[in-house]
C-alpha positions as MATLAB code, in Angstrom:
seq = 'MHADVRDAASHGLAHAHALRADYYVDRDVLAAERRNVFGRSWQLVAHQGQLEEPGDHVVAQVAGASVLLLRGRDGALRAFPNVCRHRAGPLAHCSGKGMQSLRCKYHGWLYDQQGRLLAAPEMQDAAGFEIAGVCLPRLPVREWQGLVFVALDERVPEFERVYSGIAERIAPIDLAAMRFERRDVFDLACNWKVYVDNFLEGYHLPIVHPGLSKVVDYRAYETELAAWHSLQHSPLRNGDDIYGEGEALYFFVYPNVMLNVMPGRLQSNRVLPLGVGRCRVEFDYYYAQDAEALARIERDREFSDEVQHEDTAICEAVQRGLESGMYEAGRLSPRRESGVWHFHELLRTAYALDGLATGNPE';
ca = [
       6.934  -11.429  -22.630;
       3.726  -13.315  -22.497;
       5.125  -16.097  -24.714;
       8.020  -16.716  -22.199;
       6.798  -19.579  -20.022;
      10.019  -21.395  -19.420;
       9.757  -21.961  -15.717;
       7.054  -20.700  -13.301;
       7.837  -23.003  -10.397;
       9.158  -21.910   -7.077;
      12.483  -23.349   -5.905;
      12.194  -22.507   -2.326;
      14.111  -19.960   -0.212;
      17.349  -21.961    0.063;
      17.591  -21.975   -3.818;
      15.933  -18.687   -4.539;
      16.906  -16.029   -6.996;
      15.498  -12.501   -7.259;
      13.011  -11.683  -10.082;
      14.552  -11.046  -13.409;
      15.282   -7.490  -14.577;
      12.552   -7.515  -17.154;
       9.971   -7.561  -14.274;
      11.167   -4.176  -13.385;
      11.264   -2.606  -16.861;
       8.538   -4.194  -18.946;
       5.242   -2.337  -19.472;
       3.326   -5.621  -19.999;
       4.296   -6.436  -16.330;
       2.909   -3.098  -15.043;
      -0.301   -3.857  -16.815;
      -0.570   -7.247  -15.317;
       0.138   -5.731  -11.778;
      -2.677   -3.348  -12.156;
      -5.109   -6.174  -12.882;
      -3.805   -9.009  -10.605;
      -1.688   -7.292   -7.965;
      -3.265   -3.986   -7.105;
      -6.681   -4.876   -8.552;
      -6.900   -7.938   -6.213;
      -5.616   -6.776   -2.955;
      -6.612   -4.576   -0.068;
      -5.339   -0.980   -0.584;
      -4.759    1.545    2.119;
      -6.653    4.722    1.106;
      -7.369    6.807    4.220;
      -7.403    7.047    7.994;
     -10.425    7.189   10.127;
      -9.859   10.761   11.104;
     -10.840   11.777    7.497;
     -14.148    9.794    7.765;
     -15.298   10.411   11.302;
     -18.640   12.348   10.656;
     -21.617   11.775    8.417;
     -20.907   13.313    5.000;
     -17.133   12.929    5.358;
     -15.795   11.565    1.995;
     -12.460   10.599    0.555;
     -11.499   10.264   -3.150;
      -8.545    7.956   -3.791;
      -6.773    6.213   -6.710;
      -6.509    2.426   -6.713;
      -4.974    0.604   -9.605;
      -5.841    3.337  -12.014;
      -9.423    3.640  -10.807;
     -10.855    6.526   -8.838;
     -12.836    5.281   -5.731;
     -15.134    7.306   -3.378;
     -15.479    6.539    0.222;
     -18.417    8.074    2.237;
     -19.520    7.948    5.839;
     -23.352    7.826    5.832;
     -25.874    9.306    8.134;
     -26.365    5.820    9.509;
     -22.636    5.686   10.490;
     -21.796    3.044    7.916;
     -18.770    3.419    5.669;
     -19.351    2.633    2.015;
     -17.078    2.699   -1.029;
     -18.057    3.031   -4.670;
     -16.280    3.612   -7.904;
     -16.112    7.256   -8.468;
     -17.829    6.765  -11.778;
     -21.392    7.698  -12.737;
     -23.483    4.939  -14.342;
     -24.610    7.339  -17.053;
     -21.398    8.258  -19.005;
     -18.642    7.898  -16.548;
     -18.673   11.270  -15.000;
     -17.108   11.838  -11.521;
     -19.194   11.866   -8.520;
     -16.689   13.880   -6.540;
     -13.517   15.713   -7.496;
     -11.868   15.677   -4.131;
     -12.095   14.673   -0.523;
     -14.151   16.813    1.802;
     -17.044   17.060    4.292;
     -20.776   17.459    4.288;
     -21.792   15.203    1.302;
     -25.469   14.552    1.662;
     -25.890   12.826   -1.691;
     -23.772   11.941   -4.749;
     -24.344   14.213   -7.707;
     -22.451   13.524  -10.997;
     -20.364   16.497  -11.975;
     -21.053   15.854  -15.649;
     -24.854   15.606  -16.157;
     -26.232   15.887  -12.686;
     -27.481   12.437  -12.057;
     -28.120   12.176   -8.347;
     -27.634    9.088   -5.996;
     -28.303    8.658   -2.364;
     -25.731    7.663    0.213;
     -26.441    3.980   -0.473;
     -25.589    4.450   -4.149;
     -29.198    4.136   -5.339;
     -30.181    6.447   -8.147;
     -32.646    9.219   -7.149;
     -32.928   11.450  -10.199;
     -31.802   11.436  -13.792;
     -32.490   14.787  -15.559;
     -34.274   14.619  -18.890;
     -34.238   10.850  -19.223;
     -38.122   10.608  -19.427;
     -38.052    9.741  -23.140;
     -35.509    6.851  -22.777;
     -37.624    3.795  -23.530;
     -37.565    1.237  -20.772;
     -35.309    3.329  -18.483;
     -36.186    2.937  -14.849;
     -34.453    4.927  -12.065;
     -35.045    2.221   -9.598;
     -32.966   -0.172  -11.646;
     -29.756    1.922  -11.481;
     -27.367    1.601   -8.571;
     -23.667    2.264   -7.986;
     -21.631   -0.898   -7.381;
     -20.310   -1.406   -3.862;
     -16.608   -1.988   -3.245;
     -15.370   -3.990   -0.329;
     -14.152   -1.629    2.537;
     -12.741   -2.342    5.855;
     -11.596   -0.269    8.937;
      -8.818   -1.607   11.017;
      -6.603    0.091   13.725;
      -7.686    3.483   12.525;
      -6.844    2.868    8.967;
      -9.182    2.452    6.012;
      -8.805   -0.152    3.220;
     -10.681   -0.781   -0.012;
     -10.591   -3.370   -2.711;
     -11.702   -3.275   -6.355;
     -12.449   -7.025   -6.612;
     -14.603   -9.195   -4.406;
     -11.989  -12.003   -5.044;
      -9.458  -10.381   -2.676;
      -8.227  -12.600    0.166;
     -10.209  -12.334    3.415;
      -9.086   -9.148    5.118;
      -8.879  -10.682    8.493;
      -6.417  -13.354    7.075;
      -4.312  -10.698    5.360;
      -3.830   -8.696    8.589;
      -4.053  -11.673   10.932;
      -1.818  -11.454   14.034;
      -0.619   -7.901   13.610;
      -2.773   -6.229   16.262;
      -1.912   -9.073   18.671;
       1.812   -8.696   17.844;
       1.854   -4.858   18.630;
      -0.375   -5.011   21.736;
      -0.912   -3.220   23.905;
      -0.246   -0.469   21.322;
      -3.453    0.748   19.886;
      -2.779    2.362   16.523;
      -6.283    3.822   16.360;
      -5.525    5.895   19.500;
      -2.686    7.736   17.715;
      -3.397   11.075   15.942;
      -2.510   11.850   12.397;
       0.337   14.390   12.178;
       1.389   14.863    8.519;
       1.902   13.287    5.195;
       5.244   13.449    3.294;
       5.389   12.399   -0.393;
       8.424   11.185   -2.291;
       8.608   10.494   -6.043;
      11.331    8.124   -7.003;
      12.879    7.238  -10.403;
      12.514    3.410   -9.854;
       9.995    0.697  -10.330;
       7.677    0.334   -7.317;
       9.020   -3.230   -6.582;
      12.582   -1.893   -6.169;
      11.360    0.264   -3.280;
       9.429   -2.651   -1.743;
      12.404   -4.978   -2.173;
      14.645   -2.468   -0.365;
      12.253   -2.206    2.508;
      11.928   -5.951    2.943;
      15.558   -6.537    4.085;
      17.945   -5.254    6.725;
      20.867   -6.707    4.703;
      21.735   -3.161    3.354;
      21.476   -1.312    6.749;
      25.335   -1.345    7.548;
      26.165    0.032    4.139;
      23.357    2.386    3.238;
      22.030    3.584    6.601;
      24.922    4.204    9.038;
      22.737    6.413   11.202;
      19.908    3.848   11.366;
      22.309    1.091   12.111;
      23.171    2.771   15.306;
      19.612    2.794   16.411;
      18.541   -0.808   15.472;
      20.496   -3.792   16.467;
      21.578   -5.548   13.158;
      22.862   -8.614   14.967;
      19.420   -9.224   16.500;
      17.527   -8.199   13.328;
      14.964  -10.931   12.460;
      12.324  -11.516    9.762;
       9.048  -13.448   10.344;
       6.692  -14.541    7.505;
       3.006  -14.906    7.474;
       0.588  -15.750    4.617;
       0.140  -12.133    3.319;
       2.507  -10.036    5.339;
       6.058  -10.132    6.866;
       7.582   -8.545    9.924;
      11.136   -7.395   10.419;
      11.968   -6.426   14.049;
      14.919   -5.474   16.116;
      15.523   -3.963   19.547;
      16.181   -0.257   19.657;
      19.372    1.174   21.080;
      21.098    4.540   21.344;
      17.905    6.358   20.086;
      16.479    7.930   23.134;
      16.018   11.355   21.290;
      14.517    9.683   18.176;
      12.422    6.502   19.021;
      12.964    5.923   22.747;
      13.392    2.455   24.142;
      11.643   -0.702   22.985;
      11.350   -2.464   19.584;
      11.222   -1.439   15.992;
       8.521   -3.299   14.188;
       8.509   -3.069   10.377;
       5.320   -4.660    8.868;
       4.968   -5.198    5.159;
       1.483   -6.150    3.853;
       1.270   -7.336    0.309;
       1.483   -5.773   -2.078;
       2.341   -2.123   -1.145;
       1.546   -1.301    2.465;
       4.246   -0.712    5.210;
       3.507   -0.141    8.851;
       6.445    0.982   10.843;
       5.638    0.847   14.543;
       7.890    2.460   17.090;
       7.270    3.538   20.701;
       4.512    6.183   20.539;
       4.560    6.288   16.696;
       3.197    4.714   13.588;
       4.448    5.565   10.104;
       2.409    4.050    7.348;
       3.773    3.997    3.832;
       1.857    3.421    0.513;
       3.841    2.567   -2.546;
       2.167    3.541   -5.775;
       3.488    2.897   -9.465;
       3.660    5.979  -11.655;
       5.024    4.147  -14.543;
       7.541    1.367  -15.203;
      10.399    3.228  -13.816;
       8.770    5.671  -11.427;
       6.845    5.396   -8.155;
       5.453    7.484   -5.319;
       5.705    6.767   -1.714;
       3.299    8.382    0.704;
       4.438    8.660    4.318;
       1.734    9.220    6.922;
       2.884    9.889   10.512;
       0.737    9.242   13.582;
       1.635    9.849   17.143;
       0.540    8.919   20.573;
      -0.754   12.023   22.393;
       1.621   11.681   25.421;
       4.281   14.321   26.146;
       7.132   11.870   25.440;
       5.974   10.977   21.972;
       5.089   14.521   20.986;
       8.445   15.824   22.042;
      10.221   13.474   19.443;
       8.114   14.631   16.420;
      10.642   17.110   14.913;
      13.716   14.862   15.531;
      11.782   11.911   14.127;
      10.990   13.885   10.948;
      14.644   14.853   10.399;
      15.892   11.293   10.988;
      13.214    9.779    8.774;
      13.980   12.224    6.013;
      17.646   11.255    6.264;
      16.823    7.552    5.925;
      14.482    8.255    2.981;
      17.009   10.175    1.111;
      19.493    7.240    1.536;
      16.913    4.729    0.357;
      16.058    6.999   -2.690;
      19.615    7.200   -3.789;
      20.165    3.390   -3.624;
      16.830    2.467   -5.139;
      17.299    4.776   -8.210;
      20.901    3.347   -8.599;
      19.372   -0.235   -8.585;
      16.840    0.829  -11.162;
      19.541    2.056  -13.391;
      21.394   -1.313  -12.913;
      18.166   -3.271  -13.898;
      17.727   -1.154  -16.908;
      21.378   -1.550  -18.046;
      20.921   -4.932  -19.661;
      23.804   -6.170  -17.609;
      21.925   -7.795  -14.731;
      20.942  -11.427  -14.388;
      18.738  -12.498  -11.414;
      20.991  -13.012   -8.446;
      20.728  -15.454   -5.474;
      19.006  -14.263   -2.329;
      20.396  -14.609    1.168;
      18.192  -17.002    3.228;
      19.291  -15.295    6.385;
      18.653  -11.736    5.384;
      16.314  -11.706    2.321;
      13.533  -14.012    3.269;
      11.041  -11.131    3.109;
      12.069  -10.313   -0.472;
      11.647  -14.065   -1.444;
       8.211  -14.010    0.266;
       7.137  -10.934   -1.697;
       8.443  -12.361   -4.960;
       6.571  -15.601   -4.376;
       3.349  -13.730   -3.924;
       4.017  -11.757   -7.132;
       4.795  -15.045   -8.946;
       1.410  -16.274   -8.098;
      -0.197  -13.087   -9.309;
       1.843  -13.036  -12.571;
       0.855  -16.597  -13.393;
      -2.735  -15.388  -13.846;
      -1.389  -13.521  -16.937;
       0.865  -16.333  -17.999;
       4.091  -14.441  -17.157;
       7.030  -16.784  -16.262;
       8.991  -15.815  -13.211;
      10.931  -18.879  -12.264;
      14.595  -19.144  -11.195;
      17.322  -19.648  -13.850;
      18.230  -23.204  -14.515;
];
């Protein structure tokens, strides 16, 4: 795979092909994605309701690494690798409340809320060892619209650029004012990119989602592209008991965050690779606290589950097609699949860091 460098150039949307099948089935690609896609991007890990009070903390997985987020007594939110500097023991096993300091669960090394080492039992005979010289590394962390993001690498794009324009586009909706309702988790037998590809186009709506097609207006369905995210939007119709009146806004933020904004409701999705041919999608639901939005919760859940089961079936079928050895990278529809092309172009840039060729067939 690494020796294949035939053509890494972009040909533009009008001439674009999808990624080749091997990018959905090759373990080398998944390893490269951990380093250069998930390891160099802003990852959604929590919502502010989990980190409201001093001592509130969240343990999350990012690109194979455990990270710890902690709200300090000073009100600041900090993120650290959940890894002791002694011999890699965990500082916390799970999310919770009331954390006053960080004590390693292996040998008891103790850190303060800023990550500075306070105590290291029975290290007095270690020549040259100084407690003051040991500190947990800080990870970049951001709070935005009630959501919390962390990055493993300082070389991530500037957060404000990645999410630029989204808050303005959804105004006057304030996502931070919505209250977390529940999380649904789905495990799928497909590569994580198959699920993202599927999200990024409405091309399949008339075929795969007959119910959803009655609620969103396919003829008016549009896609807009920004540097690090894309937006699909459509007027709502015939859905008073599900979404109400207004507009459906489907944001995708590279590489794996989806923000589905409807009147009175936010659904955030986080797509996580579990292996080459498996992924997990976490659905978090938030609702405005007015009577109209709250009255739709149960119907919204039923309808969302219906759409998700339809997406699961088609994504798993696509994965089988990619694994069959019978697929060659197909052309993309400039009208309907610009979001897929945009995503693939960002991936191509990341893959080039590992010398993986992703160009269109000649």
